[in-house]
C-alpha positions in Angstrom: 81.0 32.4 -25.3 78.0 33.2 -22.4 79.4 34.5 -19.0 79.4 32.5 -15.6 76.4 34.9 -14.7 74.5 33.5 -17.3 75.0 29.8 -17.1 74.5 30.0 -13.4 71.0 31.9 -14.0 69.8 29.8 -16.5 66.4 28.4 -15.4 65.2 25.4 -15.4 62.3 23.9 -17.8 59.1 24.1 -15.8 57.8 20.7 -14.4 54.5 20.0 -15.6 52.5 18.1 -13.0 50.3 15.7 -14.6 46.5 16.1 -13.0 43.7 13.7 -13.6 40.3 15.8 -14.4 37.0 13.9 -13.8 33.7 15.3 -13.2 35.4 18.8 -12.7 37.9 17.4 -9.7 41.8 17.7 -10.3 44.4 15.7 -8.7 43.7 13.9 -5.2 40.3 15.1 -5.2 39.7 12.9 -8.3 41.4 9.9 -6.5 39.2 10.1 -3.5 36.2 10.4 -5.3 37.2 6.8 -6.8 38.2 5.6 -3.7 34.8 6.8 -2.3 33.1 5.2 -5.2 34.7 1.7 -6.2 33.2 0.3 -3.3 29.4 1.5 -3.6 29.8 1.0 -7.3 31.6 -2.5 -6.0 28.1 -3.6 -3.8 25.6 -1.9 -6.6 26.8 -4.4 -9.0 27.4 -7.6 -6.7 24.0 -6.9 -4.9 21.6 -5.1 -7.2 22.6 -5.6 -10.9 24.3 -9.6 -10.7 20.6 -10.5 -9.2 18.6 -8.8 -11.3 20.3 -9.5 -14.3 20.8 -13.4 -13.2 16.8 -14.0 -12.3 15.4 -12.4 -15.9 17.3 -14.7 -17.0 16.3 -17.4 -15.3 12.9 -16.5 -16.4 13.1 -15.5 -19.7 11.7 -18.6 -21.3 8.0 -17.9 -22.2 6.9 -21.7 -21.9 7.5 -21.1 -17.9 4.0 -18.3 -17.8 2.2 -20.6 -20.3 2.8 -23.0 -17.3 2.1 -20.6 -14.7 -1.3 -19.6 -16.8 -2.1 -23.0 -16.8 -1.9 -23.4 -13.0 -5.3 -22.5 -11.2 -3.1 -22.0 -8.0 -1.4 -19.2 -10.0 -4.8 -17.7 -11.0 -5.6 -17.8 -7.6 -3.0 -16.8 -6.1 -3.4 -13.5 -9.1 -6.6 -12.8 -7.1 -5.2 -12.4 -3.7 -2.4 -10.0 -4.9 -4.2 -8.3 -6.5 -7.3 -8.0 -3.2 -4.2 -7.8 -0.9 -3.1 -4.5 -2.3 -6.1 -3.5 -3.4 -7.9 -3.9 0.4 -4.7 -3.6 2.4 -3.3 -0.7 1.1 -6.1 1.3 0.8 -7.8 0.7 4.5 -4.5 0.8 6.0 -3.7 4.8 4.7 -7.3 5.4 5.4 -7.2 5.1 8.9 -3.9 6.8 8.9 -5.0 9.9 7.4 -8.0 9.5 9.9 -5.9 8.8 13.1 -3.0 11.0 11.8 -5.6 14.0 12.7 -6.7 12.2 15.4 -3.5 12.4 16.9 -2.6 15.8 16.0 -4.0 17.1 19.1 -2.3 18.4 22.1 -2.7 16.0 24.9 -0.5 14.6 27.4 -2.4 11.1 27.1 -3.0 10.8 23.3 0.9 11.7 22.7 1.8 8.6 25.1 -1.2 6.8 23.4 0.8 7.6 20.2 3.6 5.8 21.7 1.9 2.9 22.4 0.1 3.0 18.9 3.7 2.9 16.7 4.8 0.0 18.7 3.5 -3.1 16.4 5.7 -1.1 13.4 8.8 -0.7 15.2 8.3 -4.6 16.9 10.4 -6.8 14.3 8.1 -8.2 11.9 9.1 -11.9 11.9 8.4 -12.3 15.3 5.2 -10.3 15.5 3.3 -12.5 12.8 4.6 -15.8 14.3 2.8 -14.2 17.3 -0.4 -13.5 15.7 -0.1 -17.2 13.9 -0.3 -18.6 17.2 -2.7 -15.9 18.5 -5.0 -17.5 15.8 -4.2 -21.0 16.3 -8.0 -22.7 17.1 -7.2 -24.8 19.7 -4.4 -23.1 21.8 -4.2 -20.0 20.8 -4.8 -16.6 22.6 -8.0 -15.6 20.6 -10.3 -18.6 21.1 -8.8 -18.9 25.0 -10.1 -15.3 25.3 -13.8 -16.2 23.6 -13.8 -18.9 26.2 -12.9 -17.5 29.2 -14.7 -14.2 28.4 -18.4 -15.6 26.5 -18.0 -19.3 27.0 -17.5 -19.7 23.6 -16.2 -23.2 23.8 -15.5 -23.9 19.9 -14.7 -20.2 18.7 -13.6 -20.1 14.9 -10.5 -22.4 12.8 -9.0 -18.9 12.0 -6.6 -20.6 9.9 -8.4 -23.8 8.0 -10.4 -21.5 5.6 -9.6 -19.2 2.6 -11.6 -15.6 3.0 -11.4 -15.6 7.1 -7.7 -16.9 6.9 -7.2 -14.4 4.3 -8.9 -11.8 6.1 -6.9 -12.5 9.3 -3.6 -11.5 7.5 -4.9 -8.2 5.8 -5.6 -7.3 9.3 -2.2 -8.4 10.4 -1.0 -6.0 7.7 -3.1 -3.3 8.4 -2.8 -3.7 12.0 1.3 -3.5 11.5 1.7 -0.8 9.3 -0.5 1.7 9.9 1.3 3.3 12.7 3.7 3.9 10.2 1.8 5.8 7.5 0.0 7.1 10.4 3.8 9.2 11.2 4.2 10.3 8.0 0.8 12.0 7.1 1.1 13.6 10.8 4.6 14.9 9.5 2.7 16.4 6.4 -0.4 18.2 8.5 2.5 19.8 10.8 3.4 21.4 7.2 0.3 23.0 6.2 0.7 26.6 7.2 -1.4 27.8 10.2 -2.1 31.4 8.4 -4.3 28.5 5.8 -6.0 27.0 8.5 -6.6 30.4 10.5 -8.4 31.7 6.9 -10.2 28.6 7.0 -11.2 29.0 10.3 -12.6 32.5 9.5 -14.3 31.4 6.4 -16.4 28.6 8.9 -14.8 26.2 7.7 -13.8 23.9 10.5 -14.5 20.1 11.3 -15.4 18.4 8.7 -15.8 20.9 5.8 -12.3 22.0 6.8 -10.7 18.6 5.9 -12.4 18.3 2.8 -11.9 21.6 1.8 -8.3 22.5 3.2 -6.7 19.9 5.1 -6.7 16.9 2.3 -6.3 18.8 -1.0 -3.1 19.9 0.8 -2.3 16.4 1.6 -3.3 15.0 -1.4 0.3 15.0 -3.5 1.9 13.5 -0.6 -1.2 10.6 0.1 -0.9 9.8 -3.2 2.5 9.5 -3.0 2.5 7.4 0.0 -0.1 5.4 -2.1 2.5 4.4 -4.7 5.2 3.3 -2.2 2.9 1.2 0.0 1.9 -0.9 -3.6 5.1 -1.0 -4.5 6.5 -2.5 -1.2 3.2 -4.6 -0.5 3.8 -6.4 -4.0 7.1 -7.2 -2.3 5.8 -8.1 1.1 6.7 -11.4 1.9 6.5 -12.0 5.9 2.5 -11.0 6.2 1.4 -14.4 4.5 4.0 -16.8 5.2 4.6 -16.1 8.6 0.7 -16.0 9.3 -1.1 -18.0 7.4 1.8 -20.0 5.2 -0.1 -19.3 2.3 -2.4 -21.9 3.7 -5.3 -23.7 3.7 -4.4 -25.6 0.8 -2.3 -22.9 -0.6 -5.7 -20.5 -1.0 -3.7 -17.1 0.5 -0.8 -17.0 -1.4 0.3 -13.9 -3.2 3.0 -13.6 -5.8 6.0 -13.2 -3.3 5.4 -16.3 -1.5 4.3 -18.2 -4.5 7.6 -17.8 -6.0 9.5 -19.3 -3.0 7.1 -22.0 -2.6 7.5 -22.7 -6.2 11.7 -21.5 -6.7 12.6 -24.0 -3.4 10.1 -26.5 -1.6 9.2 -27.9 -5.5 12.8 -27.0 -6.6 12.2 -25.1 -9.3 13.8 -21.6 -9.6 13.1 -20.8 -12.5 9.0 -21.1 -12.2 9.6 -19.2 -8.9 11.8 -16.1 -10.7 8.6 -16.5 -13.4 6.4 -16.4 -11.0 8.0 -12.8 -9.2 8.8 -11.7 -12.8 5.1 -11.7 -14.0 4.3 -9.0 -11.4 6.2 -6.7 -13.0 3.6 -4.9 -15.7 2.2 -3.6 -12.5 5.2 -2.8 -10.6 7.2 -1.0 -13.5 4.5 1.5 -14.4 3.9 2.0 -11.0 7.4 2.9 -10.0 7.3 5.4 -13.6 4.3 7.5 -12.1 6.3 7.6 -8.6 9.6 8.5 -10.3 7.5 11.3 -12.3 5.1 12.4 -9.3 8.0 13.1 -7.4 10.1 14.7 -10.3 7.5 17.4 -10.8 5.7 17.9 -7.9 8.5 17.2 -5.2 6.2 16.1 -2.5 5.3 19.6 -1.4 1.9 21.0 -0.1 
């Protein structure tokens, strides 16, 4: 029979605490991780996966694409989209590359000019493009009134009634709006170039245009390519510029895929056709995204 001391010294069996392990976390850390993850997962499900999945379901019928390619408005829109990307993206990035070098000069008035230069990008897009539309009005627009008061031109150009003239104003508005943003990005890339490289190039006689061609641009090539890919992806889905400057007119001649998709979905009340219009850009969009991701993963946009 065990003595009192033995009975009193009996130890209770240790209580095992259940710890939840998730992604290397234990206990309360795991609970906090789940608490922070669930809202983001819900937002991603509701606002990304569901809209994309529903859109793919709306535009899955192959007959929709046959109807699209038999529509002359759609074929003309494809041409407009390619021109908008080729001219708009390359032009505003080339201007941004040139202006980034100009604004790198150390001068107070150039810094003040830079603040004014970035205002078009800082201003909200919708009221900006609406203002551009009214500036181009043939009768009451600011531009034709300036031509009248400055040069006595009574009948100014009809900026919004001819296809190519209207399309040119759309591209000009797009370039004017987005050039400041990419100028600032390329200025940041220029500041990352080591001063030792610039000084060594100067010693070797590489100054001015020679330094730009043989030193500056090769070091900015990765960044410039990534900016081009990003700008192309964003421009492919750009709706505001065309819609608020030209409205797709005259006679539906300046639509791009983004605006034509909205027209087909809402104005013509055929959401399936509208989604098919937008999805027809995927053969161009998906390779661009793949190239961009590979470029970022390999080079990491390093100078």
